[in-house]
N, C-alpha and C positions, 0 to 999 in steps of 0.2 A: 504494500500500500504506500502510495506516495505521501510524503510529508505535506501537510497543508502549508500554504503560503503564510508568511508572518503578516498577520493583519493588524498587529499593534503598531502604533507610531514608533519611530526610531527613538530609542532611549527609555521606552516603557517596558519594564520587565513583566513577564506573565506572573500571575499569582499562583497558578497551579501547573503541575508538571505530571507527565506520565512517568512510568517506571524508568525508562531509558533516560529521559530528561533529568529526572531526580538524581539518578546515578551520576550522570555527567556533571550536574550542578555541584555534587559533592566531590567530583574528581576521581571517581572509582568506576569500575566496570559494572554492568547490570548484575552479573553473578556475585560480585563482591557486595554490592548493595543488598542483594537478597540475603547473603550471609549476615550482614549487619542488621537487617530487619529481624532475622530469626533470633539473633542475640539481643534484640531490643535496644540496639545502639542507634540505628536509624529509626526515625519515627514511622508510625503506621500511616497508611493512606487514609484520605477522607473518601466517603462514598457519595458520589454525585449521580444519583439515580442509576446505580449499578456500575458506574465507571469509577475505577480507582484513580484518585488524583492526590498528589502530594502537595500540600499547602506550603508555599515558599517560606513563610514565617516559621512553620514547624521545623522545616529543614534547617533554617538559620539557627533557631534556638538550640536544637539538638546538636548541631555541628559546633556551636560555640561552647557547649558543655563538654566536648571531647577533651581528654587530657593532653597535655603537651608531651612531646617526646621525652622520655626519661622522668616524667613527673616534675620537671623543673618549676612549673607554675607560670606566672605571668610576667616574669622578669624580662625587661627589655633586652638584657644581655644574657641569653640562656647558654652561652658557651658553645653553641653549635656553629657549624660551618655553613655558609650559603653556597 
């Protein structure tokens, strides 16, 4: 199935994502996203009349709660290499 054209104005982010889009938004593959869902790390989808849709703000909030590498916290200088 062809992806639909982007009907939103430039600069306006969608509020809901399908599974593949949600995974891409998080920077992981769809299969990794499924693993994260099973572990309750990634948020569950919303039900839009039978269609599963991930709410962007749910994704943002859950992603923001992920631990930093090594558990360093929120320090500006975490000692990591870029």
